[in-house]
C-alpha positions as CSV (number, residue, x, y, z in Angstrom):
1,M,0.0,0.0,0.0
2,T,1.5,3.4,-1.0
3,I,0.2,6.6,0.5
4,T,1.3,10.2,0.2
5,A,2.3,12.0,3.4
6,E,0.0,15.0,3.7
7,G,-0.3,15.2,7.4
8,Q,-3.6,13.4,7.7
9,T,-4.3,10.6,10.1
10,V,-4.6,7.2,8.5
11,T,-5.7,3.7,9.8
12,R,-4.1,0.5,8.6
13,T,-4.9,-3.0,9.6
14,V,-2.2,-5.4,11.0
15,K,-2.8,-9.1,11.7
16,K,-0.9,-10.5,14.6
17,G,1.8,-13.0,13.5
18,Q,1.8,-11.8,9.9
19,P,4.5,-9.5,8.4
20,W,3.3,-5.9,7.5
21,E,4.9,-3.2,5.3
22,H,3.8,0.2,4.3
23,L,5.3,2.7,1.8
24,I,5.0,6.4,2.5
25,M,5.9,9.0,-0.2
26,V,6.8,12.4,1.3
27,R,5.7,15.2,-1.0
28,S,5.5,19.0,-0.8
29,R,1.9,20.1,0.0
30,R,2.2,23.0,-2.5
31,T,4.2,21.7,-5.4
32,H,3.6,17.9,-4.9
33,W,7.3,17.3,-5.6
34,V,8.8,14.3,-3.9
35,N,11.1,15.0,-1.0
36,R,13.5,12.1,-0.6
37,P,14.2,11.6,3.1
38,R,17.8,11.0,4.2
39,S,16.6,9.0,7.2
40,A,13.4,8.2,9.2
41,R,12.1,6.7,12.4
42,A,8.7,5.2,13.3
43,A,7.2,4.0,16.5
44,V,3.9,2.5,17.7
45,A,2.4,3.3,21.1
46,I,1.5,0.1,22.9
47,D,0.0,1.3,26.2
48,A,-1.3,4.3,28.0
49,Y,2.0,5.0,29.7
50,G,3.9,6.1,26.7
51,S,5.6,2.8,25.9
52,T,6.4,2.4,22.2
53,Y,7.4,-0.4,19.9
54,P,9.8,0.6,17.1
55,S,9.0,-0.1,13.4
56,E,11.8,-0.6,10.9
57,A,12.0,2.4,8.6
58,T,14.2,2.2,5.5
59,M,14.5,4.4,2.4
60,S,13.0,2.7,-0.7
61,A,14.1,2.7,-4.3
62,E,11.2,5.0,-5.1
63,G,12.5,7.6,-2.7
64,G,9.9,6.9,0.0
65,I,9.9,5.5,3.6
66,L,9.3,1.8,3.8
67,L,7.9,0.7,7.2
68,Y,8.2,-2.9,8.1
69,L,7.0,-5.2,11.0
70,S,8.1,-8.8,11.0
71,E,6.0,-11.8,12.1
72,A,7.6,-11.6,15.5
73,D,7.0,-7.8,15.7
74,T,3.2,-8.1,15.0
75,A,2.9,-11.0,17.3
76,A,4.3,-8.8,20.1
77,L,1.7,-6.0,19.5
78,P,-1.4,-6.0,21.7
79,V,-4.8,-6.3,19.9
80,G,-6.5,-2.9,19.5
81,D,-6.0,0.5,17.9
82,L,-2.5,1.7,18.4
83,P,-1.3,5.2,17.5
84,F,1.8,5.4,15.3
85,D,3.9,8.2,13.9
86,V,6.7,8.7,11.5
87,I,9.4,11.4,11.5
88,A,12.0,12.0,8.8
89,N,15.1,14.2,7.9
90,F,15.2,15.6,4.4
91,W,16.2,18.5,2.2
92,S,13.2,20.6,0.9
93,T,12.6,20.6,-2.8
94,N,9.9,23.2,-2.4
95,A,12.3,26.1,-3.4
96,P,9.6,28.7,-4.1
97,H,8.3,28.6,-0.6
98,Y,11.4,27.7,1.5
99,P,15.0,29.1,1.3
100,A,17.1,26.9,-1.0
101,G,18.7,24.1,0.9
102,T,16.2,24.1,3.8
103,Y,16.9,20.9,5.8
104,F,14.1,19.5,7.9
105,T,15.1,17.6,11.0
106,D,12.7,15.2,12.8
107,Y,9.8,16.5,10.7
108,P,6.5,14.6,11.2
109,V,5.5,13.1,7.9
110,K,2.8,10.7,9.0
111,A,0.5,9.9,11.9
112,G,-2.1,7.3,12.2
113,V,-3.5,4.2,13.8
114,L,-2.6,0.5,13.5
115,H,-5.7,-1.6,13.9
116,V,-4.2,-4.8,15.3
117,V,-6.4,-7.9,14.9
118,D,-6.0,-11.2,16.7
119,Y,-4.7,-14.5,15.2
120,E,-6.9,-16.4,12.8
121,P,-6.6,-20.0,14.2
122,I,-7.9,-23.2,12.6
123,T,-9.1,-25.6,15.2
124,P,-10.2,-29.2,14.5
125,E,-13.1,-30.5,16.6
126,S,-11.4,-33.9,17.2
127,D,-8.1,-35.7,16.6
128,E,-9.5,-36.9,13.2
129,P,-8.2,-35.0,10.1
130,M,-10.1,-31.7,9.8
131,S,-11.4,-30.6,6.4
132,T,-11.1,-26.9,5.8
133,E,-10.7,-24.7,2.8
134,L,-7.6,-22.5,2.5
135,Q,-8.1,-19.4,0.3
136,F,-5.5,-16.9,-0.7
137,N,-4.3,-15.0,-3.8
138,Q,-1.1,-15.4,-5.7
139,Y,1.8,-13.2,-4.6
140,E,0.3,-12.4,-1.2
141,D,1.5,-13.5,2.2
142,F,-0.9,-16.1,3.8
143,T,-0.5,-17.3,7.4
144,R,-2.7,-19.5,9.6
145,Y,-2.3,-20.9,13.1
146,I,-3.3,-24.5,13.6
147,V,-4.7,-25.8,16.9
148,L,-4.5,-29.6,17.4
149,P,-6.2,-30.7,20.6
150,D,-5.4,-34.1,22.1
151,A,-8.0,-36.5,23.6
152,A,-8.0,-34.4,26.8
153,G,-8.7,-31.2,24.9
154,L,-5.1,-29.9,25.5
155,V,-3.2,-28.3,22.7
156,E,-0.7,-30.8,21.2
157,T,2.8,-29.8,20.4
158,V,3.8,-30.4,16.8
159,T,7.4,-31.6,16.3
160,D,7.4,-32.0,12.5
161,A,5.0,-31.4,9.7
162,Y,4.7,-30.9,6.0
163,L,2.0,-29.9,3.4
164,V,1.4,-31.3,0.0
165,A,-1.1,-29.8,-2.5
166,K,-2.0,-31.7,-5.7
167,D,-4.0,-31.0,-8.8
168,A,-6.8,-33.2,-10.2
169,A,-4.3,-35.4,-11.9
170,G,-2.4,-36.1,-8.7
171,V,0.6,-33.9,-9.6
172,I,2.2,-32.0,-6.7
173,V,1.9,-28.2,-7.5
174,F,2.9,-26.9,-4.1
175,S,4.4,-28.1,-0.9
176,L,5.7,-26.8,2.5
177,D,8.4,-28.3,4.7
178,W,8.9,-27.9,8.5
179,A,11.2,-25.1,9.6
180,N,12.3,-24.4,13.2
181,P,13.0,-21.6,13.6
182,A,10.7,-19.9,11.1
183,L,12.4,-18.9,7.9
184,Q,13.1,-15.3,7.0
185,E,12.1,-14.0,3.6
186,S,15.7,-13.9,2.5
187,A,15.9,-17.7,3.1
188,I,12.5,-18.4,1.6
189,A,13.5,-16.6,-1.6
190,L,16.2,-19.3,-2.1
191,L,13.7,-22.2,-2.0
192,P,12.1,-23.6,-5.2
193,P,9.3,-21.3,-6.3
194,N,6.6,-23.9,-5.5
195,K,8.0,-24.5,-2.0
196,R,8.3,-20.9,-0.8
197,G,6.9,-20.8,2.7
198,Y,7.0,-23.1,5.7
199,I,5.2,-25.0,8.4
200,G,6.8,-24.3,11.8
201,P,6.3,-23.9,15.5
202,P,3.7,-21.3,16.6
203,L,4.4,-17.8,17.8
204,A,2.1,-18.3,20.7
205,P,1.7,-21.4,23.0
206,E,-2.1,-21.6,22.5
207,F,-1.4,-22.9,18.9
208,S,0.2,-26.1,17.6
209,M,1.9,-24.9,14.5
210,T,2.1,-22.1,11.9
211,L,1.3,-22.5,8.2
212,H,2.9,-19.7,6.1
213,V,2.8,-19.3,2.3
214,S,5.1,-16.5,1.2
215,N,4.2,-13.8,-1.3
216,L,7.3,-15.1,-3.2
217,A,5.6,-18.4,-3.9
218,V,4.7,-19.2,-7.5
219,I,1.5,-21.3,-7.6
220,P,-0.8,-21.4,-10.6
221,A,-4.3,-20.0,-9.9
222,G,-6.8,-22.8,-9.3
223,R,-8.3,-25.3,-6.8
224,Y,-6.1,-28.1,-5.4
225,A,-6.4,-30.8,-2.8
226,Y,-4.0,-30.5,0.1
227,Q,-3.0,-32.5,3.2
228,V,-1.0,-31.6,6.2
229,Y,0.9,-34.5,7.8
230,A,2.2,-34.0,11.3
231,Q,4.1,-35.7,14.2
232,T,3.4,-34.6,17.7
233,T,4.8,-35.2,21.2
234,N,1.9,-37.6,21.6
235,S,2.7,-39.6,18.5
236,I,5.7,-40.1,16.2
237,D,3.5,-41.6,13.5
238,W,2.9,-39.4,10.4
239,T,-0.8,-38.8,10.3
240,V,-3.0,-36.4,8.3
241,R,-4.2,-33.7,10.7
242,L,-5.5,-31.2,8.2
243,Q,-6.9,-31.5,4.7
244,G,-9.2,-30.0,2.2
245,S,-9.2,-27.6,-0.8
246,M,-6.6,-25.0,-1.4
247,V,-8.1,-22.2,-3.6
248,V,-5.5,-19.9,-5.1
249,G,-6.9,-16.7,-6.7
250,A,-5.2,-14.8,-9.5
251,G,-2.8,-12.2,-8.2
252,S,-2.5,-8.7,-9.6
253,A,1.2,-9.0,-10.4
254,P,4.2,-11.4,-9.9
255,P,6.8,-10.6,-7.2
256,T,9.7,-8.5,-8.3
C-alpha cells in the first residue's frame, strides 16, 4: 500500500503474527514534488504509559519511507487500535516557498492508527483430520495458526509437519516443509518457487503450529487438494491432521 504523506491521520490493519509493510511517499503540500528523506524513524504506542514499539524504517528505491514489521513484531503487539507516527530528515525541494537548501530535522510526515487484529486460528473439533478450505491470492502472504487438541482437549505440540497440494491429476503443485526456527524472507527466496513458505512452531503457546505461504511463492491459480501430515509429542506416527481444498486466486502482479 502506497500513501502520500500530507499530514492526515490514516488507519491501517495489521494481523498478529503476519508481516506488514507500508510505503510512504513524502511530497510537498504545495508543489507535490517528492522529498526524498535521508533517514526516518517510526514507532507504535503500545500502552497508556507512553511505551512504544519501534518499526523498521528504511529508504525505498522509489524515494519513500518503507515501514516494516516482521511476524515476531506483529505477534508482540497488543490487539486494538495503536497510534503510530513517522518522522524524517530531508532537504526541501519546495524552493519557491522555502529558502534553497532548507533541511528539515525530525519532521512529522505521517501519523495514524494501526488496527491490530488477533490471530486467525484453525481448530479441528477432534483428533481426526479436519477438512477446511484455504483461500489466498497469488503473490500475497498467507498465514494461519493451527490448533490440534489431544484426547483431553489440550493443545498438542507439533514436532514436525509438511504440506502437499496436488491438482486433479495427482501432480504436486505446491508443498511446504517444516522449519524451526521460522524462515526469514531472504531464506524463503532461495527455495524452489513452488515451496516458498514453511510450516513451523507457533508464535504463541495456544497454537500447535504455523502455516505460512510466502508472497514469493509461484503457484498457478486454481483449486487443489492438500493434506498436512504431522508428528506430535503424543505420536511419532505421520498422520494427516488437516486436509481440504486450497483455492489460489489470480494475483495482480508477480513478485519483483
